[in-house]
C-alpha positions as a Markdown table, in Angstrom:
| # | Residue | x | y | z |
|---|---|---|---|---|
| 1 | Met | 23.3 | 46.4 | -36.8 |
| 2 | Lys | 22.9 | 47.6 | -33.2 |
| 3 | Thr | 20.1 | 46.6 | -30.8 |
| 4 | Asp | 19.0 | 48.1 | -27.6 |
| 5 | Asp | 17.5 | 44.7 | -26.3 |
| 6 | Asp | 19.1 | 43.0 | -23.5 |
| 7 | Ile | 20.6 | 39.5 | -24.1 |
| 8 | Ser | 18.2 | 38.0 | -21.5 |
| 9 | Asp | 15.3 | 39.4 | -23.5 |
| 10 | Leu | 16.5 | 37.8 | -26.7 |
| 11 | Lys | 16.6 | 34.3 | -25.1 |
| 12 | Ser | 12.8 | 34.2 | -24.5 |
| 13 | Pro | 10.7 | 33.1 | -27.4 |
| 14 | Leu | 8.6 | 35.9 | -29.0 |
| 15 | Pro | 4.8 | 35.7 | -28.7 |
| 16 | Ala | 4.4 | 34.2 | -32.2 |
| 17 | Glu | 7.1 | 31.6 | -31.3 |
| 18 | Arg | 5.5 | 30.6 | -28.0 |
| 19 | Ser | 2.3 | 29.5 | -29.8 |
| 20 | Ser | 4.3 | 27.0 | -31.9 |
| 21 | Leu | 6.0 | 25.3 | -28.9 |
| 22 | Pro | 4.9 | 21.7 | -28.3 |
| 23 | Glu | 2.3 | 21.1 | -25.5 |
| 24 | Lys | 3.4 | 19.2 | -22.4 |
| 25 | Pro | 2.3 | 15.6 | -22.1 |
| 26 | Gly | -1.0 | 15.1 | -20.4 |
| 27 | Ala | -1.5 | 13.4 | -17.0 |
| 28 | Leu | -0.6 | 9.7 | -16.9 |
| 29 | Arg | -3.3 | 7.2 | -16.8 |
| 30 | Gly | -3.2 | 3.4 | -16.6 |
| 31 | Gln | -5.2 | 0.4 | -15.5 |
| 32 | Val | -4.5 | -2.4 | -13.0 |
| 33 | Leu | -6.6 | -5.6 | -13.0 |
| 34 | Leu | -6.5 | -8.2 | -10.3 |
| 35 | Thr | -7.4 | -11.7 | -11.5 |
| 36 | Leu | -8.3 | -14.3 | -8.8 |
| 37 | Gln | -8.9 | -18.0 | -9.5 |
| 38 | Thr | -10.4 | -19.2 | -6.2 |
| 39 | Ile | -13.3 | -18.3 | -4.0 |
| 40 | His | -10.9 | -18.4 | -1.0 |
| 41 | Ala | -9.1 | -15.4 | -2.4 |
| 42 | Gln | -12.3 | -13.6 | -3.5 |
| 43 | Arg | -13.6 | -13.8 | 0.0 |
| 44 | Leu | -10.4 | -12.1 | 1.3 |
| 45 | Phe | -10.8 | -9.4 | -1.4 |
| 46 | Gln | -14.3 | -8.4 | -0.3 |
| 47 | Gly | -14.1 | -9.2 | 3.4 |
| 48 | Arg | -17.1 | -9.9 | 5.6 |
| 49 | Ala | -19.3 | -7.7 | 7.8 |
| 50 | Ala | -19.8 | -8.8 | 11.4 |
| 51 | Thr | -22.9 | -10.8 | 12.3 |
| 52 | Ala | -24.3 | -12.1 | 15.6 |
| 53 | Glu | -22.5 | -15.4 | 14.9 |
| 54 | Lys | -19.3 | -14.3 | 13.0 |
| 55 | Pro | -16.8 | -11.5 | 13.5 |
| 56 | Thr | -15.7 | -9.0 | 10.9 |
| 57 | Ile | -13.2 | -10.1 | 8.3 |
| 58 | Val | -11.3 | -7.1 | 6.8 |
| 59 | Gly | -10.6 | -7.7 | 3.1 |
| 60 | Leu | -8.4 | -6.0 | 0.7 |
| 61 | Val | -10.9 | -3.3 | 0.1 |
| 62 | Gly | -11.1 | -2.4 | 3.8 |
| 63 | Phe | -7.3 | -2.6 | 4.0 |
| 64 | Ala | -6.9 | -0.2 | 1.2 |
| 65 | Asn | -9.5 | 2.2 | 2.5 |
| 66 | Arg | -7.9 | 2.4 | 5.9 |
| 67 | Leu | -4.5 | 2.8 | 4.4 |
| 68 | Arg | -5.7 | 6.1 | 2.9 |
| 69 | Val | -5.9 | 7.5 | 6.4 |
| 70 | Ile | -2.4 | 6.3 | 7.3 |
| 71 | Trp | -1.0 | 7.7 | 4.1 |
| 72 | Gln | -2.6 | 11.1 | 4.9 |
| 73 | Gly | -1.1 | 11.0 | 8.4 |
| 74 | Ala | 2.3 | 10.2 | 7.0 |
| 75 | Arg | 2.2 | 13.1 | 4.5 |
| 76 | Ser | 1.4 | 15.4 | 7.5 |
| 77 | Asp | 4.5 | 14.1 | 9.3 |
| 78 | Asp | 2.6 | 12.0 | 11.9 |
| 79 | Pro | 5.3 | 9.6 | 13.2 |
| 80 | Tyr | 2.7 | 7.1 | 14.2 |
| 81 | Ala | 1.6 | 6.9 | 10.6 |
| 82 | Asp | 5.2 | 6.2 | 9.6 |
| 83 | Trp | 5.4 | 3.5 | 12.3 |
| 84 | Trp | 2.2 | 1.8 | 10.9 |
| 85 | Leu | 3.7 | 1.9 | 7.4 |
| 86 | Ile | 6.7 | 0.1 | 8.7 |
| 87 | Lys | 4.6 | -2.5 | 10.4 |
| 88 | Ile | 2.6 | -3.1 | 7.2 |
| 89 | His | 5.7 | -3.3 | 5.0 |
| 90 | Glu | 7.4 | -5.8 | 7.3 |
| 91 | Ala | 4.3 | -7.9 | 7.7 |
| 92 | Ile | 3.7 | -8.1 | 4.0 |
| 93 | Glu | 7.4 | -9.1 | 3.4 |
| 94 | Ile | 7.2 | -11.9 | 6.1 |
| 95 | Ala | 3.8 | -13.2 | 4.9 |
| 96 | Gly | 4.9 | -13.1 | 1.3 |
| 97 | Asp | 8.1 | -15.1 | 2.0 |
| 98 | Ala | 6.1 | -17.7 | 3.9 |
| 99 | Ile | 3.5 | -18.1 | 1.1 |
| 100 | Arg | 6.1 | -18.4 | -1.6 |
| 101 | Ser | 8.0 | -21.0 | 0.5 |
| 102 | Ser | 4.8 | -23.1 | 0.6 |
| 103 | Gln | 4.5 | -22.6 | -3.2 |
| 104 | Val | 8.1 | -23.9 | -3.7 |
| 105 | Asp | 7.4 | -27.0 | -1.6 |
| 106 | Leu | 4.3 | -27.8 | -3.6 |
| 107 | Val | 6.1 | -27.3 | -6.9 |
| 108 | Lys | 8.7 | -29.8 | -5.8 |
| 109 | Arg | 6.0 | -32.3 | -4.9 |
| 110 | Leu | 4.3 | -31.8 | -8.3 |
| 111 | Glu | 7.6 | -32.2 | -10.2 |
| 112 | Gln | 8.2 | -35.6 | -8.5 |
| 113 | Met | 5.2 | -37.1 | -10.3 |
| 114 | Asn | 7.6 | -38.9 | -12.7 |
| 115 | Ala | 5.8 | -39.7 | -15.9 |
| 116 | Met | 2.8 | -37.5 | -15.0 |
| 117 | Glu | 2.7 | -33.9 | -16.2 |
| 118 | Val | 0.4 | -31.9 | -13.9 |
| 119 | Asp | -1.0 | -28.5 | -14.8 |
| 120 | Val | -2.1 | -26.5 | -11.8 |
| 121 | Ala | -5.9 | -26.0 | -11.8 |
| 122 | Ala | -7.3 | -22.7 | -12.9 |
| 123 | Ser | -10.8 | -21.3 | -13.0 |
| 124 | Gln | -12.7 | -21.3 | -16.3 |
| 125 | Arg | -14.3 | -18.0 | -15.2 |
| 126 | Pro | -11.8 | -16.1 | -13.0 |
| 127 | Tyr | -12.8 | -13.1 | -10.9 |
| 128 | Arg | -11.4 | -10.0 | -12.5 |
| 129 | Val | -11.6 | -6.6 | -10.8 |
| 130 | Pro | -10.0 | -3.2 | -11.6 |
| 131 | Leu | -7.9 | -1.7 | -8.8 |
| 132 | Lys | -7.8 | 2.0 | -8.2 |
| 133 | Phe | -5.9 | 2.5 | -5.0 |
| 134 | Ala | -4.3 | 5.7 | -3.7 |
| 135 | Asn | -1.0 | 4.3 | -2.4 |
| 136 | Pro | 1.5 | 1.6 | -3.2 |
| 137 | Tyr | 1.0 | -0.5 | -0.1 |
| 138 | Ala | -2.6 | -1.2 | -1.1 |
| 139 | Tyr | -1.2 | -2.6 | -4.4 |
| 140 | Arg | 1.3 | -4.7 | -2.4 |
| 141 | Gly | -1.6 | -6.1 | -0.4 |
| 142 | Ala | -3.3 | -7.0 | -3.7 |
| 143 | Lys | 0.0 | -8.7 | -4.8 |
| 144 | Leu | 0.0 | -10.7 | -1.6 |
| 145 | Leu | -3.6 | -11.8 | -2.2 |
| 146 | Ala | -2.6 | -12.9 | -5.7 |
| 147 | Glu | 0.2 | -15.0 | -4.2 |
| 148 | Phe | -2.3 | -16.6 | -1.8 |
| 149 | Asp | -4.7 | -17.3 | -4.7 |
| 150 | Lys | -1.8 | -19.1 | -6.5 |
| 151 | Leu | -1.0 | -21.2 | -3.5 |
| 152 | Val | -4.7 | -22.2 | -3.1 |
| 153 | Cys | -4.7 | -23.4 | -6.7 |
| 154 | Met | -1.6 | -25.4 | -6.1 |
| 155 | Ala | -2.8 | -27.0 | -2.8 |
| 156 | Leu | -6.2 | -27.9 | -4.3 |
| 157 | Thr | -4.4 | -29.5 | -7.3 |
| 158 | Ala | -2.1 | -31.5 | -5.1 |
| 159 | Arg | -5.1 | -32.7 | -3.0 |
| 160 | His | -7.0 | -33.7 | -6.2 |
| 161 | Ile | -4.2 | -35.9 | -7.4 |
| 162 | Gly | -3.4 | -37.4 | -4.0 |
| 163 | Leu | -0.2 | -35.6 | -3.2 |
| 164 | Leu | -1.9 | -34.0 | -0.1 |
| 165 | Asp | -4.6 | -35.4 | 2.1 |
| 166 | Ser | -7.6 | -33.1 | 3.0 |
| 167 | Lys | -6.1 | -32.1 | 6.4 |
| 168 | Ala | -2.7 | -31.2 | 5.0 |
| 169 | Ser | -4.2 | -29.0 | 2.2 |
| 170 | Glu | -6.6 | -27.4 | 4.7 |
| 171 | Asp | -3.8 | -26.6 | 7.1 |
| 172 | Ile | -1.8 | -24.9 | 4.3 |
| 173 | Leu | -4.8 | -22.8 | 3.3 |
| 174 | Lys | -5.9 | -21.8 | 6.8 |
| 175 | Ala | -2.4 | -20.9 | 7.9 |
| 176 | Ser | -1.8 | -18.7 | 4.7 |
| 177 | Ala | -5.3 | -17.1 | 4.9 |
| 178 | Arg | -4.6 | -16.2 | 8.5 |
| 179 | Lys | -1.4 | -14.4 | 7.6 |
| 180 | Val | -3.2 | -12.4 | 4.9 |
| 181 | Arg | -6.1 | -11.5 | 7.2 |
| 182 | Ser | -3.8 | -10.4 | 10.0 |
| 183 | Ile | -2.0 | -8.0 | 7.6 |
| 184 | Phe | -5.4 | -6.5 | 6.5 |
| 185 | Met | -6.2 | -5.9 | 10.1 |
| 186 | Ile | -3.1 | -3.8 | 10.9 |
| 187 | Pro | -4.4 | -0.4 | 9.6 |
| 188 | Gln | -7.5 | -0.7 | 11.8 |
| 189 | Ser | -5.6 | 0.1 | 15.0 |
| 190 | Tyr | -4.2 | 3.4 | 13.7 |
| 191 | Arg | -5.9 | 6.6 | 14.8 |
| 192 | Leu | -5.5 | 9.9 | 12.8 |
| 193 | Leu | -5.1 | 12.5 | 15.6 |
| 194 | Lys | -3.6 | 15.3 | 13.4 |
| 195 | Ile | -0.4 | 15.4 | 15.3 |
| 196 | Asn | 3.1 | 15.8 | 13.9 |
| 197 | Arg | 6.6 | 14.7 | 14.9 |
| 198 | Glu | 7.5 | 17.9 | 16.7 |
| 199 | Gln | 4.3 | 17.7 | 18.8 |
| 200 | Val | 5.2 | 14.1 | 19.8 |
| 201 | Arg | 8.8 | 15.1 | 20.7 |
| 202 | Glu | 7.5 | 18.0 | 22.9 |
| 203 | Ala | 4.5 | 16.1 | 24.3 |
| 204 | Lys | 2.1 | 18.7 | 23.0 |
| 205 | Gly | -1.3 | 18.6 | 21.3 |
| 206 | Arg | -2.9 | 15.1 | 21.3 |
| 207 | Ser | 0.4 | 13.3 | 21.6 |
| 208 | His | -0.5 | 11.9 | 25.1 |
| 209 | Glu | -3.7 | 10.5 | 23.6 |
| 210 | Ala | -1.8 | 9.0 | 20.7 |
| 211 | Arg | 0.6 | 7.3 | 23.2 |
| 212 | Gln | -2.3 | 5.8 | 25.1 |
| 213 | Leu | -4.1 | 4.5 | 22.0 |
| 214 | Met | -1.1 | 3.4 | 19.9 |
| 215 | Gly | 1.8 | 2.9 | 22.3 |
| 216 | Glu | 5.2 | 4.3 | 22.8 |
| 217 | Leu | 7.0 | 5.2 | 19.6 |
| 218 | Pro | 10.4 | 3.6 | 18.9 |
| 219 | Gly | 13.1 | 6.2 | 19.1 |
| 220 | Asp | 14.4 | 5.6 | 15.5 |
| 221 | Val | 10.9 | 6.1 | 14.1 |
| 222 | Leu | 10.3 | 9.3 | 16.0 |
| 223 | Ser | 13.7 | 10.7 | 14.8 |
| 224 | Gly | 12.8 | 9.7 | 11.2 |
| 225 | Glu | 15.9 | 7.5 | 11.0 |
| 226 | Arg | 13.8 | 4.4 | 10.3 |
| 227 | Gln | 11.0 | 4.6 | 7.6 |
| 228 | Ala | 9.2 | 2.3 | 5.3 |
| 229 | Pro | 10.7 | 2.0 | 1.8 |
| 230 | Leu | 7.5 | 3.6 | 0.4 |
| 231 | Val | 6.4 | 6.8 | 2.0 |
| 232 | Pro | 4.3 | 9.8 | 0.7 |
| 233 | Arg | 6.1 | 12.9 | -0.5 |
| 234 | Lys | 6.2 | 15.7 | 2.2 |
| 235 | Val | 6.4 | 19.3 | 1.2 |
| 236 | Ala | 7.7 | 22.0 | 3.5 |
| 237 | Phe | 6.7 | 25.7 | 3.1 |
| 238 | Pro | 9.4 | 28.4 | 3.4 |
| 239 | Ala | 9.6 | 30.2 | 6.8 |
| 240 | Glu | 8.0 | 33.4 | 5.6 |
| 241 | Phe | 5.0 | 31.7 | 4.1 |
| 242 | Ala | 4.7 | 29.4 | 7.1 |
| 243 | Glu | 4.5 | 32.3 | 9.5 |
| 244 | His | 1.9 | 34.1 | 7.3 |
| 245 | Val | -0.5 | 31.1 | 7.5 |
| 246 | Asn | 0.4 | 30.2 | 11.1 |
| 247 | Leu | 2.3 | 27.1 | 10.2 |
| 248 | Arg | 5.7 | 26.2 | 11.8 |
| 249 | Pro | 8.5 | 26.8 | 9.3 |
| 250 | Gly | 9.4 | 23.6 | 7.5 |
| 251 | Ser | 6.4 | 21.7 | 8.7 |
| 252 | Pro | 5.4 | 19.0 | 6.2 |
| 253 | Val | 2.0 | 19.5 | 4.6 |
| 254 | Ala | 0.1 | 17.8 | 1.8 |
| 255 | Ala | 1.5 | 18.3 | -1.7 |
| 256 | Thr | -0.3 | 20.9 | -3.8 |
| 257 | Asn | 0.8 | 19.8 | -7.2 |
| 258 | Pro | -2.2 | 17.9 | -8.7 |
| 259 | Ser | -0.2 | 16.3 | -11.4 |
| 260 | Ala | 2.4 | 14.9 | -9.0 |
| 261 | Asp | 0.4 | 13.6 | -6.0 |
| 262 | Lys | -3.1 | 13.8 | -7.4 |
| 263 | Asn | -4.3 | 10.5 | -5.8 |
| 264 | Asp | -2.6 | 10.6 | -2.4 |
| 265 | Asp | -5.6 | 12.0 | -0.6 |
| 266 | Arg | -8.2 | 9.7 | -2.1 |
């Protein structure tokens, strides 16, 4: 039997066949819950507004909100946003190592109780809150807060059974809380000036203002050689399209695929 149809036409499903093809999976959804045992950690979650007597304390919520602005800047190829993500990543790593080191020290002390078996204290009614952040570093901040919360429970337990005196336990808690607060403050010094890497290289646009407000960029950050491990996806339009909409060819812009980066702008 002879057919006039091209081979390429025969490869595509017929209209009746298309209707029977399986649907694509829907958008992914999930839930993240943060559980905190202590009031010390809960305070660092919420933060504190400034009063006449006390300064502002930026909590995890304020940290995450400001991170959204940095994430937006990094998607638009702002090298200062990339620099701030590096700062945040490195600070979280250093603080996390320090808090975990204190945890290890307290575990060793508790294990030396010979015939006594000590369970670390836990709240009978922990504070549980769902997290809906727009970028991974906000979740890393939440993880750090959970590590701090665990350390508080261990230090208070050690004080309760006499392994630590009040001053030693307070010193541990204050030093660790200071580390967490300092990290939550880092995003507050970033300014979104809607500049990109090329403008900074050529000293155009608001790059001079950025330099005055945020300092001189390290060369390896400006070149893109050094980046944080977690960065937003950057999409470059083809040259013809870029010229049509008055964009520079290859300039990174926000992703337009809602299923891929749906939450990056939130």
